[in-house]
C-alpha positions in Angstrom: 0.0 0.0 0.0 2.8 2.4 0.9 4.7 2.1 -2.4 1.4 2.1 -4.4 0.1 5.3 -2.7 3.5 7.2 -2.9 4.1 6.1 -6.5 0.6 7.0 -7.5 0.9 10.5 -6.0 4.3 10.9 -7.6 2.8 10.0 -11.0 0.1 12.6 -10.6 2.6 15.4 -9.6 5.6 14.6 -11.8 4.9 17.3 -14.4 5.0 20.7 -12.9 2.9 22.3 -15.6 0.1 19.7 -15.3 0.3 20.0 -11.5 -0.1 23.7 -11.5 -3.2 23.4 -13.6 -4.5 20.6 -11.4 -4.0 22.8 -8.3 -6.2 25.5 -9.8 -8.9 22.9 -10.7 -8.8 21.5 -7.1 -9.4 24.9 -5.5 -12.7 25.1 -3.7 -15.1 28.0 -4.0 -15.7 30.1 -1.0 -13.4 31.9 1.5 -9.7 32.2 0.7 -8.9 30.1 3.8 -10.3 27.1 2.1 -8.3 27.4 -1.1 -4.8 26.5 -2.1 -2.0 28.9 -1.0 0.1 27.8 -3.9 3.2 29.8 -4.8 6.0 28.3 -7.0 8.7 29.2 -4.5 6.9 27.9 -1.5 8.3 25.1 0.5 4.9 24.8 2.2 2.8 24.6 -0.9 4.7 25.1 -4.2 7.1 23.6 -6.6 9.9 23.8 -4.0 8.0 21.7 -1.6 6.8 19.2 -4.1 10.5 18.9 -5.3 11.3 17.6 -1.8 9.2 14.5 -2.5 10.9 13.7 -5.8 14.3 14.5 -4.3 13.8 12.0 -1.6 12.5 9.4 -4.0 15.5 10.0 -6.3 18.0 8.9 -3.7 16.5 5.4 -4.0 15.3 5.4 -7.6 17.2 7.7 -10.0 14.2 7.9 -12.4 12.6 10.4 -10.1 15.6 12.9 -10.4 14.1 14.3 -13.6 10.9 15.3 -11.8 12.8 16.8 -8.9 14.8 18.9 -11.4 11.7 19.9 -13.3 10.0 21.2 -10.1 13.2 23.1 -9.1 13.3 24.7 -12.6 9.6 25.6 -12.3 10.3 27.3 -9.0 12.9 29.7 -10.4 11.9 30.2 -14.1 9.9 33.4 -14.6 8.8 33.5 -11.0 8.6 36.7 -9.0 10.1 36.3 -5.5 7.7 36.8 -2.6 7.9 40.0 -0.7 9.1 38.2 2.5 11.5 35.4 2.2 12.4 32.7 4.7 13.0 28.9 4.8 9.5 28.4 3.5 9.3 31.2 0.9 11.4 32.4 -1.9 15.0 31.6 -2.7 15.8 29.9 0.7 12.9 27.4 0.0 14.5 26.6 -3.4 17.9 26.3 -1.9 16.7 23.8 0.7 14.9 21.7 -2.0 18.0 21.8 -4.2 20.3 20.7 -1.4 18.1 17.7 -0.6 18.1 16.8 -4.3 21.9 16.4 -4.5 22.7 12.8 -5.2 26.4 13.1 -6.2 29.2 15.6 -5.6 28.9 18.7 -7.6 25.3 18.4 -8.5 23.4 21.7 -8.4 26.7 23.3 -7.3 26.4 26.5 -9.3 22.8 27.0 -8.3 23.5 26.3 -4.6 26.4 28.7 -4.6 24.2 31.6 -5.8 21.3 30.7 -3.6 23.4 30.2 -0.4 24.9 33.7 -0.9 21.4 35.1 -1.0 20.4 33.1 2.1 23.5 34.4 4.0 22.5 38.0 3.1 19.0 37.4 4.4 20.3 36.0 7.6 22.6 38.9 8.2 19.8 41.3 7.5 17.5 39.6 10.0 20.2 39.8 12.7 20.8 43.4 11.9 17.1 44.3 12.1 16.9 43.0 15.7 20.4 43.7 17.0 19.7 47.1 18.5 16.7 45.9 20.5 18.7 42.9 21.8 21.7 45.0 22.8 19.4 47.3 24.7 17.6 44.4 26.5 14.3 45.6 25.4 11.4 43.2 25.1 9.5 42.5 21.9 11.1 39.7 19.8 9.3 39.2 16.5 8.4 35.6 15.9 9.0 36.1 12.1 12.5 37.1 13.0 13.6 34.0 14.8 11.1 31.2 14.0 11.4 28.2 11.7 9.0 29.3 9.0 10.3 32.8 8.2 13.1 33.5 10.7 16.6 32.7 11.8 15.9 29.2 13.1 14.9 28.0 9.7 17.5 30.0 7.8 20.2 28.9 10.3 19.4 25.2 9.6 19.9 25.8 5.9 23.2 27.6 6.5 24.4 24.8 8.8 23.9 22.5 5.9 25.8 24.8 3.5 29.0 24.0 5.4 32.2 25.9 6.1 31.8 28.5 3.3 29.1 30.1 5.4 30.3 29.2 8.9 30.7 32.9 9.8 27.1 33.7 9.1 25.9 30.5 10.8 27.8 31.5 13.9 26.3 35.0 13.7 22.8 33.4 13.7 23.6 31.2 16.6 25.0 34.1 18.6 21.8 36.1 18.0 19.6 33.2 19.1 21.8 32.8 22.2 21.2 36.5 22.9 17.4 35.9 22.5 17.5 33.8 25.7 18.8 36.6 27.9 16.2 38.3 30.1 14.5 41.5 28.8 12.2 44.2 30.1 8.6 44.0 28.9 6.5 47.2 28.5 5.2 46.9 32.1 8.7 47.1 33.4 9.0 43.5 34.5 12.0 41.3 33.7 11.0 38.3 31.6 12.6 35.6 29.3 14.0 37.2 26.2 11.6 35.6 23.7 8.6 37.6 25.1 6.6 38.9 22.1 3.7 41.2 21.6 3.0 39.6 18.2 -0.4 38.0 17.5 -0.3 34.2 17.3 -2.1 34.2 14.0 -2.6 36.9 11.4 -6.4 36.3 11.9 -5.9 37.6 15.5 -4.4 41.0 14.9 -5.0 42.2 18.5 -2.8 39.5 19.9 -2.7 38.3 23.5 -3.2 41.0 26.2 0.2 41.5 27.7 1.9 39.5 25.0 3.0 35.9 25.3 5.8 33.3 25.1 5.3 31.1 22.1 5.9 27.4 22.9 5.3 25.9 19.4 8.1 24.5 17.3 7.0 26.3 14.1 6.9 29.8 15.6 8.2 29.6 19.2 11.3 29.1 21.3 11.6 25.3 20.5 12.8 26.4 17.0 15.9 28.1 18.4 16.4 25.3 20.8 16.4 22.7 18.0 18.9 24.7 15.9 21.2 25.5 18.8 21.2 21.8 19.7 21.7 20.5 16.1 24.6 22.9 15.7 26.1 21.9 19.0 26.0 18.2 17.9 27.6 19.2 14.6 30.5 20.9 16.4 29.4 24.4 15.4 29.4 26.4 18.7 29.5 29.9 19.9 30.0 31.4 23.4 26.9 30.9 25.6 25.3 28.3 23.4 25.2 25.5 26.0 23.8 27.9 28.6 21.1 29.0 26.1 20.1 25.4 25.4 19.8 24.8 29.1 17.8 28.0 29.6 15.2 27.0 27.0 15.0 23.4 27.9 14.5 24.1 31.6 11.9 26.7 30.8 10.0 24.2 28.7 10.2 21.5 31.3 8.7 23.9 33.9 5.8 24.9 31.7 4.2 21.5 31.0 0.7 20.7 32.0 0.1 19.6 35.6 0.5 15.9 34.8 3.9 16.6 33.1 3.0 15.1 29.7 2.1 18.0 27.4 3.0 21.5 26.4 0.7 24.5 25.7 0.8 26.4 22.5 1.6 29.6 24.3 2.3 30.9 27.7 0.5 34.3 28.3 2.4 36.9 30.2 0.2 36.6 33.3 0.8 32.8 33.4 4.5 33.3 33.0 4.6 35.6 35.9 2.6 33.1 38.0 5.0 30.3 37.1 7.9 32.5 38.1 6.2 33.1 41.4 5.9 29.4 42.1 2.3 28.8 40.9 1.3 26.1 38.4 -1.4 27.6 36.2 -3.3 25.3 33.8 -2.2 26.0 30.2 -4.2 24.4 27.4 -2.7 22.4 24.5 -4.9 23.5 21.6 -3.0 21.5 19.0 -1.0 18.3 19.1 1.3 18.3 16.2 4.6 19.5 14.8 3.7 23.2 14.6 2.3 23.5 18.1 1.9 21.1 20.9 3.7 18.2 22.6 5.3 16.3 19.6 7.2 19.2 18.2 8.3 20.5 21.6 9.4 17.0 22.7 11.6 16.4 19.7 13.3 19.8 20.3 13.9 18.8 23.9 15.2 15.4 22.8 17.7 17.1 20.5 18.8 19.3 23.4 19.2 16.2 25.6 21.3 14.5 23.0 23.5 17.6 22.5 24.2 18.1 26.2 24.0 14.5 27.3 21.0 14.9 29.6 19.3 11.5 29.7 16.5 12.7 32.0 15.4 15.4 29.5 15.4 12.7 26.9 13.3 10.3 29.1 10.8 13.0 29.7 10.5 13.9 26.0 10.0 10.3 25.0 7.4 9.7 27.8 5.5 12.8 26.7 5.3 11.6 23.1 4.4 8.1 24.1 1.5 9.6 26.2 0.3 11.4 23.1 0.3 8.2 21.0 -1.7 6.5 23.7 -4.5 9.1 23.6 -7.7 8.3 21.8 -7.2 9.0 18.1 -9.6 12.0 18.1 -7.5 13.6 20.9 -4.0 13.2 19.5 -4.2 15.1 16.2 -6.5 17.4 14.3 -8.0 14.8 12.0 -5.7 16.2 9.3 -3.2 13.8 7.6 -0.6 16.4 6.8 2.7 17.4 8.4 2.0 20.7 10.1 -0.6 19.8 12.7 -1.8 16.4 11.6 -1.0 12.7 11.5 2.0 12.9 9.2 3.8 15.3 11.5 3.1 13.0 14.6 4.2 10.0 12.6 7.5 11.7 11.5 8.4 12.8 15.0 7.6 9.4 16.6 9.7 7.6 13.9 12.7 9.9 14.4 12.5 9.8 18.2 12.2 6.0 18.2 15.6 5.7 16.5 17.5 7.8 19.0 19.1 6.5 22.2 16.3 5.9 24.8 13.6 5.9 22.1 12.7 2.2 22.2 9.5 2.9 24.0 8.2 4.6 20.8 9.3 2.0 18.3 6.2 -0.1 18.8 4.0 2.9 18.1 5.3 3.6 14.6 3.6 0.8 12.6 0.1 1.8 13.8 0.7 5.5 13.0 2.1 4.6 9.5 -0.9 2.2 8.9 -3.3 5.0 9.8 -1.5 7.4 7.4 -1.6 4.8 4.6 -5.4 4.2 5.2 -5.9 8.0 4.9 -4.8 7.9 1.2 -7.8 7.8 -1.1 -7.2 7.7 -4.9 -10.6 9.4 -5.4 -9.0 12.6 -4.2 -6.8 14.5 -6.7 -3.7 14.3 -4.4 -4.8 11.2 -2.4 -4.4 12.9 1.0 -6.8 15.8 1.4 -6.2 18.4 4.1 -9.0 19.6 6.5 -10.3 23.1 5.8 -9.6 25.6 8.5 -13.3 26.1 9.0 -16.2 23.7 8.3 -16.3 20.2 7.0 -14.9 20.8 3.5 -11.6 19.3 2.3 -8.7 21.2 0.8 -6.7 19.5 -2.0 -3.1 20.6 -1.7 -0.1 18.9 -3.2 2.5 20.7 -1.1 4.9 19.7 1.6 3.7 21.3 4.9 -0.1 21.3 4.5 -0.4 18.9 1.6 0.0 15.5 0.1 3.8 15.6 -0.6 4.5 15.8 3.1 2.1 13.0 3.9 3.7 10.8 1.3 7.2 11.6 2.7 6.1 10.8 6.2 4.6 7.5 5.2 7.6 6.4 3.2 10.1 7.4 5.9 8.1 5.7 8.7 7.8 2.4 6.8 11.2 2.5 5.1 13.5 4.3 7.7 16.7 3.0 6.1 15.8 4.2 2.6 18.7 6.0 0.9 18.8 9.7 1.6 21.1 12.6 0.9 23.2 14.7 3.3 20.3 17.0 4.0 17.1 14.9 4.9 13.7 16.4 4.2 12.9 16.3 7.9 15.5 19.1 8.5 13.0 21.6 7.0 10.9 20.9 10.1 14.0 21.4 12.4 13.5 17.7 13.5 17.1 16.7 12.4 
């Protein structure tokens, strides 16, 4: 079933011109939130993201390399770059997809040289944009400046993969994220952790959270910097204060779990943070249980920190938290969506990765059931086999992309059921800061 579903999806998406037309045909009438957010240079939902699927397949079957190349070409040919670029949008998205597609030395070398230079420029600009605030110790970190999707955590992971040529910029990014963990003063004059933000959680909530908040999701919150700092530490790329920063974030996360110690909230509002600092234990709701927000993503970041600093107790607690998620009733452990961002594919990917780490044996038995559920979710009657759930209402959204679409579901299924399949130096899961 796995190979049939993945191969069938690949056949439907191999031609980028046909796929782009099919995306348009699959769009639903009604509010914009129910329609495809397709952009050719999007890693989330575009040719760059679809290219990840074919790049992964090409490492085991060279015939897929042509489709990977075709989607990369479609992502850069005659395409206007988006206004805001990050790991999931614009040239960095293309650079990530191209790097995952490398199957032999020198492949895509000229393209990657040009793209990596642009990524380094973007990273330095993001650091410069926030350096004065950080130096002054003023609160107000912007999530889009440091997060995985648009900010320095995602860009930093790409630079880490780029190697010694961009080591200086990588270290600049790491140093800025270390500085993000230093206490700051919020507008009320109180000293709080450095990642306090007044940003809204979603663009649909422009008024934000009264008093601001501390984002605890891997996609947009402090687990993203934790994951990058930990991955860089394990790779031997280290800057002053890095270990202390890892400990600061990890200990903060461990102190802000729910009362039974097995789950993390999406955010910690300022008043709750002040209560925790005073010794109280307020109840904080976990609204999502996925990669983007909730326990699975946080736990993987914590595991990476544990492995970097050799803290087996952190690792034990991370594994136990994810095992508890897997043991919840199906309707309570994911959104009912099969995709990577906040659905079954994301949970499956995290469990499969954590199960292969030291101390992860407890999770290994959970992987087959998750993979089977993901395989059963594929329906050839849908244009891309795995439909996503619409943000509102019972409608389905048919997206081919990586983060919220079918390519990500297929990658998760293939990796869970074939964990030893050939792969390149930069695995697709790195786009999620999971490795």
